[in-house]
Every structure is written in C-alpha cells, then in structure tokens.
C-alpha positions, 0 to 999 in steps of 0.5 A: 500500500505504501508503494501505491500510495507513493505512486498516487502522490507523484501522479497527483503532484504531476497533475498539480504541476500541469495545472500550474503550467496550464495557468501560465500557458493558456491565452486568456483568463477563461482557459486558465480557469479551466486548466487550473480547476480541472487539473488541480482538482484531479491532482488534489484528489489523487494526492488525497487518495495516496495519503489515504492509502499511506495513512488509513486512519485518515480516511474520514477526514480525507473523504470530507476534504475531497467531497468539499473540493468536488463541490467548491472548485467547480462552483468557484470557477464558474462564479469567477468566469461569470463575473469576468463575463459580466465585467466585460472581459472578452474571451480569446479568439483565434486570429483570422490568419490561423482560422484559414490555416495559414501562418 
C-alpha cells in the first residue's frame, strides 16, 4: 500500500504541476480557469487518495476534504468566469490568419 500510495502522490503532484503550467500557458483568463480547476482538482484528489492509502486512519477526514473540493472548485470557477463575463472581459479568439490555416 505504501508503494501505491507513493505512486498516487507523484501522479497527483504531476497533475498539480500541469495545472500550474496550464495557468501560465493558456491565452486568456477563461482557459486558465479551466486548466487550473480541472487539473488541480484531479491532482488534489489523487494526492488525497495516496495519503489515504499511506495513512488509513485518515480516511474520514480525507473523504470530507475531497467531497468539499468536488463541490467548491467547480462552483468557484464558474462564479469567477461569470463575473469576468459580466465585467466585460472578452474571451480569446483565434486570429483570422490561423482560422484559414495559414501562418
């Protein structure tokens, strides 16, 4: 169980890193919200599962944390996106040259 738990911790850390990389690489705030929310939520849940396998006595607390995470992350990101849209922040659009397939 320790080996599987450690593997899940590494996978969770990798997903959190990829979420942070998505925050840096995406072209606008709407794409950044999606990258941050989806990847980091999956990474955190995988990390929680890894910790639960290493420390079996912590299951109830980790389950509560995971449940709250599954509820608050999507709601928070959608509220932020809606506030940005109402504030007039336009989504990113691909330039016309890229739409035609020419560089």
